[in-house]
N, C-alpha and C positions, 0 to 999 in steps of 0.2 A: 592463844588457839593450839588445844593439840588433840588429838583423837585417838584412838586403836583401830588402825587399819585390819581391813578383810585380807585375806588370800585367794587370789585370783589363779587359773594356770589356763595361760593361753593357747590357740588352737595349735595343732602340730602345722611345724613348718615345712616338715620333710616327708620324702614318701616313703611310708611304711605299708607294709602287706598288710590286708586287713583281718587278717588272724592276729598282728601282732598289735595292731590299730585297739580293737574288742578286747583283746586280754590286756591292754594296756589300761584301757578305761574301766575294764572290771576293778585293778587293784584300784585306781582312783578315788575311785567312789568308797575305800573303807579307810581315806587319807583324810584331813580334817582340811583341806582346802575348802575355801567357802563357795568358791563362781568356779565356772568352767565354761569356756567355751570350745564349741566345736565347730569344725567345717574346712571342707580344704580351701587356703586362701592365696596359692600361690600359682599352681596349674592344672589347670581339669584335665588335663592328661592324668594324675595323679588320682583320678576318683573311683578307685576300687572300692572305698565305702562309698554306697548310694544312699541317698536323700532319704530313704527309708530308714536306711541302717542306722543315722546321725539322729534322727527322731527316735528309735528305739534307744539308743545310748542314752539320748538325754532324759530319757523318761526315768529309765535305771537310776542313772543320775540324781534327778530329782527326788525319785523316793527316795533314797540316800541324803536328802535333806539338802542338794544342791543347788545352787541358781545356776540356772545355765543358760546358754545365751546362742545361739544361729551363728556364724560369723561370715560374712558375703568375699568373695572376691575380690585382692585388691587393682589386677588389672587384667580389663575383658577385652576381648579379642574377637569374640564371634558370637554371633545369634542365640549358639547354646548356653553360652555363658551367661547373656542378658536372662534368659529362659530362665536357669538354675537361680539366677541373682531374684526373679520374680518368686519363685518358686518360693526362696527361704524369707524375702520380704513378708507373704503372704502365707505364713506356716501357720497363723492363727496360732499356737502354743508358748511359742518361748518368745523372749525381746533376740531382736538382731543386736551385731556388730556391725555396723555399716564400715566397712574398708576402704569406700568409692563412693564420691559423691553422686553419681548417679542411683546407689542405692536410698540416700535420703528421696529421692523423687519419687520411687517406685515403696517406699514409707507411705507418704502420704498423709504426715502428721501422726500417725503412731509411734508411740516414744522408740526410742535407741539409744545404744552407743557406739563412740566413735573409737576405732580401733587406733593404733601407732602409726597408721600409716595414710591418714585424716593432718593435714597442716593446719592445729591451730597454734597460733603464732602468737594471736594477741588477746584480749579483751571484748574486741567487736564483732570477733568472729567467734567467742565462747559465747558471748551473749545471743547474736543472730541465731546459732545454732540453737540455743535453748528456748527460742519464741518456734522454732522448727520440731521441738519435742526428745531435744538432747536433754537423756538422764545420769548419763553420766560421759566423761569425755578420759582417750590417753595421752599422757604427755607426751609430745615428741621425744624423742631419744636423746635428740642429738643437741637440746637447750639444757642448761644450768638451772641448779638450784636458784639461783639470783633470778632469774627469770620466772619460775615457777612461784618465787615468795611474790613478785608481782601481777603474776595471774590471779593468785590465790584471795589476794585484797577486792577484788571487782568479780570474785567469782557468781555467776547468778544462782539467786536461791532455787534449791532442791536439785543440784548441779553437782554429781560426786566427782573426783579427779583420782585417777588411778595411774600410777608410774610402771612403769615398766624396771622391776627393778631385781629382774635376775635371769640371762641366756643370753645367748649371740645374738648382737643387734641386727634389727632389719632394716641396712640400710637404703636399698635402691634394688627397682625392678626394671626389665627390660623386656622388649618384644624380643629377643634375641635367648637363647637357652643356653648359660653358658658353660652349663656340665656338659651337654650335649658337642659344645664346640671342643672342648677340651678333649673327647673323645674321637673330633674329627667326623661328625655325624650331623647332619641337616634335625632344626628342631622338628621337623615335620615327619621323621624316622630317627629318633633317639634314642631307640632298642631301651628307653626307662632307665638309662644309666646313675640318675639321681638316686634310684634304691639301692647303688653300689655304696651310698653315703649317707648312714642314717643321721649324722651330724654336718652335713655340707663337704663339699670337697676344699680339702684348705689349700690358701695358695699363699705364694712367697714371693718375695720381692729379690732383685739380681742379689741381695747381701744375705739372704735366703732368712729375712724377717717375714714372719707370718703374721699377714695383716688382715687378710679378706677369706671369708670362706664364700665361695659359690653352692649355690641350693637351685637349681635351673634357673628362673628366669631372676633370681634373685640373690642378690650382693648382700651377704651378712659380714659382721666383723669376724676375722677370727676367733679373739680372746673373747672371753664369756664379762659379761656386765654383770657387773655384785653391788648394789648399793647397803644388803644388809649391815655391815658397819655405821653407816648414816642412819640407821632405824630412828634415833633417837632426832633428827633434825625432819625427817619424813613426817613422824609426829607431831614435833611442833608446827611444819607447813598445812596441819590439816590433811593432810594424805589420806582417803577411805580407803582404796585397794591399792597393793603390791601384787604384781605381774610377775609372774612367773612362766618362763617358756620352756616346751617340755625337750628334753633332751635323750637321748638314745638309750641311756644310760642312767641311772640315780635320781629320776626325777621324784618317787616318792621319799627318799632320803631328804633328798633337799627341800622338800614342803614343810618335813620333818621337822629339820634347822632352825625354817623360818618360822615356824609355831609355835618352838620352843623358845624362842628370843622374842615373841610377841607375848607370850605368857609370862615372861620372867623365869623362864628356868635356865636358860643358858644366856651366855654375854654375847648381845652382838657380835663382838670382836671374835669372840671364840668361833661361835657360829660363821662367821665371816671367813676365819682361818679355814674352816674344816670343808667349805663349800668349795673352795680354790684347789683342794685337794679332788674335786669331783668335777673337774672341767675338761673338756678333751686339751687344753693347751695353757691355758691361764688364765688372770682375771685383768680388767678393764674400770674405768671408771671416770676418764678424763674430760666428757663430756657432761658431766654432774657439776664438775666442778671447772669450768668453762675453759678446759686446755684439752689439747688432741684428745678425741676420742682413745688412741691405741694405749694413752698414758695411765700408766695401774696407779697411780697417786699414793693415798694412806695405805692401798692393798698390799704394799712391796711387805709391808712391816709383821701382816699376818699371816704370813708362807707359814 
């Protein structure tokens, strides 16, 4: 089994200004990415880009030949967030990436995609979601290539597989805002401190090892997950889509490197080495190899 994966761009996970966001997607329209996910998935307080704005951005991206999806919030805590999720699910124009099981109920049988926060750990779950309308699922970031091989063997017909291939890993969500807490501020009066960290606030252990990034209520890996050097294996496993998670700088260049490796214009190992130079800190790929997530594995030789 071998396939030529498409490239997707996940939703922006950080708090960027409205102008920066709009300018970002104007540039993304000119890149060779195939699929773009839009929307606020971490914190509703960051919603400086309104629903109508997302729809307009989506229309422009669709006109540029992109497949566009609207993404729902991952952790919902307020009635206003439920109302927004319903509005997204009933938008009537773009398919929805469900990042919470509550979104599946609101979608009511309409086709959908699941994001990395929906835990699909076995074939039975995948088959169940397929009956509800699943068209594509995103492989959980903490699982290995061996588990994916098993899942692919029994993947339901008509369901695509997407793998998070580049970006700081989304690891956990909490009702608390850790960025606000780092500044001794309550969550309800956070002063939007996460806006000061366009790629998240890096956290170091007592031995100065940088191992996590705080992004509001979301905890991420400090290191950037990079699977480009594993492109041949991803093809062999029948992966349909490779997801790139946006970062504050170099996203268009990152997309270009992935694209050139997919088309054979650049060697994936050379591309992986160049990607490692564009990261906030450095690479990791441990989970893919069944090791601790922070492990850089074979990526060390591509630095």
